[in-house]
N, CA, C and O atoms as a printed pandas DataFrame, in Angstrom:
     atom_number atom_name residue_name chain_id  residue_number  x_coord  y_coord  z_coord
0              1         N          MET        A               1  -47.509  -15.374   43.997
1              2        CA          MET        A               1  -46.374  -16.380   43.217
2              3         C          MET        A               1  -46.171  -15.954   41.929
3              4         O          MET        A               1  -47.017  -15.428   41.205
4              5         N          THR        A               2  -44.621  -16.280   41.565
5              6        CA          THR        A               2  -44.450  -15.745   40.251
6              7         C          THR        A               2  -43.721  -16.635   39.826
7              8         O          THR        A               2  -42.776  -17.169   40.405
8              9         N          PHE        A               3  -44.474  -17.000   37.926
9             10        CA          PHE        A               3  -44.153  -18.258   37.649
10            11         C          PHE        A               3  -43.531  -17.770   36.462
11            12         O          PHE        A               3  -44.335  -17.085   35.831
12            13         N          HIS        A               4  -42.356  -17.857   35.880
13            14        CA          HIS        A               4  -41.529  -17.293   34.595
14            15         C          HIS        A               4  -41.759  -18.197   34.019
15            16         O          HIS        A               4  -42.143  -19.252   34.523
16            17         N          SER        A               5  -41.570  -17.984   32.769
17            18        CA          SER        A               5  -41.002  -18.483   31.073
18            19         C          SER        A               5  -39.680  -19.472   31.199
19            20         O          SER        A               5  -38.651  -19.205   31.821
20            21         N          ALA        A               6  -39.894  -20.391   30.634
21            22        CA          ALA        A               6  -39.201  -21.565   30.160
22            23         C          ALA        A               6  -38.379  -20.347   28.980
23            24         O          ALA        A               6  -38.933  -19.669   28.114
24            25         N          PRO        A               7  -36.877  -20.404   29.352
25            26        CA          PRO        A               7  -35.808  -19.842   28.325
26            27         C          PRO        A               7  -35.680  -20.155   27.088
27            28         O          PRO        A               7  -35.722  -21.348   26.790
28            29         N          PRO        A               8  -35.530  -19.348   26.266
29            30        CA          PRO        A               8  -35.987  -19.703   24.841
30            31         C          PRO        A               8  -34.713  -20.710   24.491
31            32         O          PRO        A               8  -33.557  -20.448   24.824
32            33         N          LYS        A               9  -34.988  -21.535   23.990
33            34        CA          LYS        A               9  -34.400  -22.530   23.404
34            35         C          LYS        A               9  -33.489  -22.038   22.386
35            36         O          LYS        A               9  -34.084  -21.467   21.472
36            37         N          HIS        A              10  -31.659  -22.106   22.210
37            38        CA          HIS        A              10  -30.721  -21.543   21.427
38            39         C          HIS        A              10  -30.850  -23.179   20.559
39            40         O          HIS        A              10  -31.106  -24.333   20.902
40            41         N          THR        A              11  -30.382  -22.205   18.802
41            42        CA          THR        A              11  -30.156  -23.167   18.079
42            43         C          THR        A              11  -29.209  -23.322   18.026
43            44         O          THR        A              11  -28.688  -22.234   18.271
44            45         N          ALA        A              12  -28.173  -24.322   17.775
45            46        CA          ALA        A              12  -26.845  -24.255   17.670
46            47         C          ALA        A              12  -26.143  -23.675   16.490
47            48         O          ALA        A              12  -26.355  -24.093   15.352
48            49         N          ILE        A              13  -25.374  -22.790   16.738
49            50        CA          ILE        A              13  -24.570  -21.414   16.048
50            51         C          ILE        A              13  -23.840  -22.638   14.648
51            52         O          ILE        A              13  -23.292  -23.708   14.912
52            53         N          GLU        A              14  -24.007  -22.190   13.521
53            54        CA          GLU        A              14  -23.308  -22.687   12.545
54            55         C          GLU        A              14  -21.487  -22.401   12.607
55            56         O          GLU        A              14  -20.792  -21.433   12.297
56            57         N          LYS        A              15  -21.197  -23.685   13.134
57            58        CA          LYS        A              15  -19.411  -23.823   13.203
58            59         C          LYS        A              15  -18.714  -23.309   12.061
59            60         O          LYS        A              15  -18.210  -24.093   11.257
60            61         N          LEU        A              16  -18.627  -21.916   11.892
61            62        CA          LEU        A              16  -17.874  -21.405   10.876
62            63         C          LEU        A              16  -16.525  -21.812   10.762
63            64         O          LEU        A              16  -16.130  -22.447   11.740
64            65         N          PRO        A              17  -15.661  -21.628    9.814
65            66        CA          PRO        A              17  -14.348  -21.858    8.750
66            67         C          PRO        A              17  -13.030  -21.920   10.084
67            68         O          PRO        A              17  -13.763  -21.762   11.061
68            69         N          ILE        A              18  -12.169  -21.997   10.436
69            70        CA          ILE        A              18  -11.492  -21.095   11.245
70            71         C          ILE        A              18   -9.920  -21.386   10.621
71            72         O          ILE        A              18   -9.399  -22.498   10.539
72            73         N          TYR        A              19   -9.385  -20.244   10.254
73            74        CA          TYR        A              19   -7.892  -20.534    9.562
74            75         C          TYR        A              19   -6.575  -19.877    9.959
75            76         O          TYR        A              19   -6.435  -18.660   10.074
76            77         N          SER        A              20   -5.665  -20.742   10.148
77            78        CA          SER        A              20   -5.123  -19.946   11.155
78            79         C          SER        A              20   -3.847  -18.715    9.685
79            80         O          SER        A              20   -3.244  -19.094    8.680
80            81         N          ALA        A              21   -3.990  -17.038   10.435
81            82        CA          ALA        A              21   -3.503  -16.343    9.502
82            83         C          ALA        A              21   -1.938  -17.088    9.464
83            84         O          ALA        A              21   -1.731  -17.121    8.251
84            85         N          ARG        A              22   -0.932  -17.598   10.014
85            86        CA          ARG        A              22    0.345  -17.868   10.509
86            87         C          ARG        A              22    0.342  -19.037    8.926
87            88         O          ARG        A              22    1.370  -18.877    8.268
88            89         N          ASP        A              23   -0.083  -19.493    8.669
89            90        CA          ASP        A              23   -0.477  -20.487    7.895
90            91         C          ASP        A              23   -0.599  -20.409    6.709
91            92         O          ASP        A              23    0.023  -20.983    5.815
92            93         N          LEU        A              24   -2.131  -19.053    6.638
93            94        CA          LEU        A              24   -1.707  -18.325    5.638
94            95         C          LEU        A              24   -0.611  -17.622    4.525
95            96         O          LEU        A              24   -0.313  -17.525    3.335
96            97         N          THR        A              25   -0.246  -17.189    6.006
97            98        CA          THR        A              25    1.071  -16.374    5.372
98            99         C          THR        A              25    2.483  -17.299    5.051
99           100         O          THR        A              25    3.524  -16.834    4.589
100          101         N          GLU        A              26    2.307  -18.329    5.316
101          102        CA          GLU        A              26    2.927  -19.969    5.253
102          103         C          GLU        A              26    4.159  -19.282    6.498
103          104         O          GLU        A              26    5.238  -19.203    5.910
104          105         N          GLY        A              27    4.271  -18.885    7.683
105          106        CA          GLY        A              27    5.091  -18.897    8.523
106          107         C          GLY        A              27    6.152  -17.399    8.636
107          108         O          GLY        A              27    6.824  -16.920    9.550
108          109         N          GLY        A              28    5.872  -16.979    7.147
109          110        CA          GLY        A              28    5.694  -15.259    7.019
110          111         C          GLY        A              28    5.116  -14.129    7.613
111          112         O          GLY        A              28    4.896  -14.247    8.819
112          113         N          ASP        A              29    4.800  -13.028    7.068
113          114        CA          ASP        A              29    4.227  -11.683    7.433
114          115         C          ASP        A              29    3.152  -11.442    6.606
115          116         O          ASP        A              29    2.225  -10.997    7.283
116          117         N          LEU        A              30    2.749  -11.579    4.971
117          118        CA          LEU        A              30    2.408  -11.412    4.009
118          119         C          LEU        A              30    1.751  -12.503    3.938
119          120         O          LEU        A              30    2.229  -13.582    4.288
120          121         N          ALA        A              31    0.323  -12.318    3.376
121          122        CA          ALA        A              31   -0.609  -13.117    2.170
122          123         C          ALA        A              31   -0.795  -12.770    1.119
123          124         O          ALA        A              31   -0.068  -11.778    1.096
124          125         N          GLN        A              32   -1.249  -12.829    0.146
125          126        CA          GLN        A              32   -2.718  -11.984   -1.000
126          127         C          GLN        A              32   -4.277  -12.977   -0.770
127          128         O          GLN        A              32   -4.631  -14.110   -1.096
128          129         N          ILE        A              33   -4.494  -12.574   -0.511
129          130        CA          ILE        A              33   -6.476  -13.327   -0.319
130          131         C          ILE        A              33   -7.401  -12.261   -1.473
131          132         O          ILE        A              33   -7.694  -11.067   -1.532
132          133         N          VAL        A              34   -7.690  -13.819   -2.511
133          134        CA          VAL        A              34   -8.420  -12.958   -3.448
134          135         C          VAL        A              34   -9.717  -13.443   -3.520
135          136         O          VAL        A              34  -10.182  -14.568   -3.335
136          137         N          LEU        A              35  -10.375  -12.023   -3.927
137          138        CA          LEU        A              35  -12.512  -11.714   -4.175
138          139         C          LEU        A              35  -12.486  -11.169   -4.815
139          140         O          LEU        A              35  -12.129  -10.053   -5.195
140          141         N          ASP        A              36  -13.313  -12.758   -5.245
141          142        CA          ASP        A              36  -14.034  -12.083   -6.928
142          143         C          ASP        A              36  -12.773  -11.326   -7.607
143          144         O          ASP        A              36  -11.814  -11.576   -6.877
144          145         N          ASP        A              37  -12.475  -10.739   -8.382
145          146        CA          ASP        A              37  -11.376  -10.641   -8.676
146          147         C          ASP        A              37  -10.910   -8.632   -8.248
147          148         O          ASP        A              37  -10.572   -7.725   -9.009
148          149         N          GLN        A              38  -11.087   -8.650   -6.965
149          150        CA          GLN        A              38   -9.506   -7.837   -5.772
150          151         C          GLN        A              38   -8.807   -8.924   -4.835
151          152         O          GLN        A              38   -9.061   -9.928   -4.169
152          153         N          THR        A              39   -7.930   -8.215   -5.150
153          154        CA          THR        A              39   -6.769   -8.716   -4.489
154          155         C          THR        A              39   -6.474   -8.437   -2.879
155          156         O          THR        A              39   -5.942   -7.327   -2.868
156          157         N          TYR        A              40   -6.568   -8.916   -1.532
157          158        CA          TYR        A              40   -6.139   -8.210   -0.975
158          159         C          TYR        A              40   -4.893   -8.465   -0.054
159          160         O          TYR        A              40   -4.632   -9.666    0.024
160          161         N          THR        A              41   -4.328   -7.913    0.430
161          162        CA          THR        A              41   -2.998   -7.819    1.630
162          163         C          THR        A              41   -2.923   -7.941    2.558
163          164         O          THR        A              41   -2.685   -6.876    3.127
164          165         N          LEU        A              42   -3.060   -9.509    3.769
165          166        CA          LEU        A              42   -2.898   -9.645    4.921
166          167         C          LEU        A              42   -2.201   -9.833    4.973
167          168         O          LEU        A              42   -1.739  -10.681    4.210
168          169         N          ARG        A              43   -1.150   -8.992    6.291
169          170        CA          ARG        A              43   -0.399   -8.858    6.854
170          171         C          ARG        A              43   -0.817   -8.959    8.734
171          172         O          ARG        A              43   -1.835   -8.779    9.402
172          173         N          ILE        A              44    0.949   -9.437    9.089
173          174        CA          ILE        A              44    1.062   -9.627   10.528
174          175         C          ILE        A              44    1.966   -8.490   11.035
175          176         O          ILE        A              44    3.177   -8.557   10.825
176          177         N          THR        A              45    1.493   -7.576   11.613
177          178        CA          THR        A              45    2.579   -6.640   12.257
178          179         C          THR        A              45    3.298   -7.461   13.280
179          180         O          THR        A              45    3.100   -8.655   13.504
180          181         N          ARG        A              46    4.445   -6.411   14.072
181          182        CA          ARG        A              46    5.014   -7.217   14.826
182          183         C          ARG        A              46    4.840   -6.848   16.478
183          184         O          ARG        A              46    5.673   -6.908   17.382
184          185         N          ALA        A              47    3.249   -6.395   16.497
185          186        CA          ALA        A              47    2.455   -6.145   17.577
186          187         C          ALA        A              47    2.055   -7.293   17.271
187          188         O          ALA        A              47    1.780   -7.649   18.417
188          189         N          GLY        A              48    1.555   -8.992   16.054
189          190        CA          GLY        A              48    0.136   -9.395   16.728
190          191         C          GLY        A              48   -0.733   -9.360   15.708
191          192         O          GLY        A              48   -1.401  -10.247   15.176
192          193         N          LYS        A              49   -0.622   -8.125   15.497
193          194        CA          LYS        A              49   -2.164   -7.633   14.920
194          195         C          LYS        A              49   -1.961   -8.544   13.851
195          196         O          LYS        A              49   -0.976   -9.267   13.699
196          197         N          LEU        A              50   -3.451   -8.419   12.760
197          198        CA          LEU        A              50   -3.724   -8.166   11.546
198          199         C          LEU        A              50   -4.094   -7.104   10.760
199          200         O          LEU        A              50   -5.190   -6.622   11.048
200          201         N          ILE        A              51   -3.675   -6.751   10.120
201          202        CA          ILE        A              51   -4.109   -5.828    9.357
202          203         C          ILE        A              51   -5.035   -6.045    7.272
203          204         O          ILE        A              51   -4.160   -6.705    6.711
204          205         N          LEU        A              52   -5.763   -5.891    6.583
205          206        CA          LEU        A              52   -6.081   -6.064    5.876
206          207         C          LEU        A              52   -6.288   -4.843    4.420
207          208         O          LEU        A              52   -7.001   -3.859    4.619
208          209         N          THR        A              53   -5.870   -4.959    3.557
209          210        CA          THR        A              53   -5.621   -3.808    3.178
210          211         C          THR        A              53   -6.118   -4.498    1.189
211          212         O          THR        A              53   -6.012   -5.610    0.670
212          213         N          LYS        A              54   -6.684   -3.029    0.616
213          214        CA          LYS        A              54   -6.760   -3.484   -1.086
214          215         C          LYS        A              54   -5.194   -2.836   -1.625
215          216         O          LYS        A              54   -4.849   -2.953   -2.801
């Protein structure tokens, strides 16, 4: 006879905020995001990928 312990109980993962890149760019393909004193540019490429640059 083989006894198995009960599977570990998983706690609920905190729900992370979700932001639409289309909303951030207001329908365009560029948005600026500020973190502390740094400004980053979020770009949506023609292929639908995201690029974040300083």
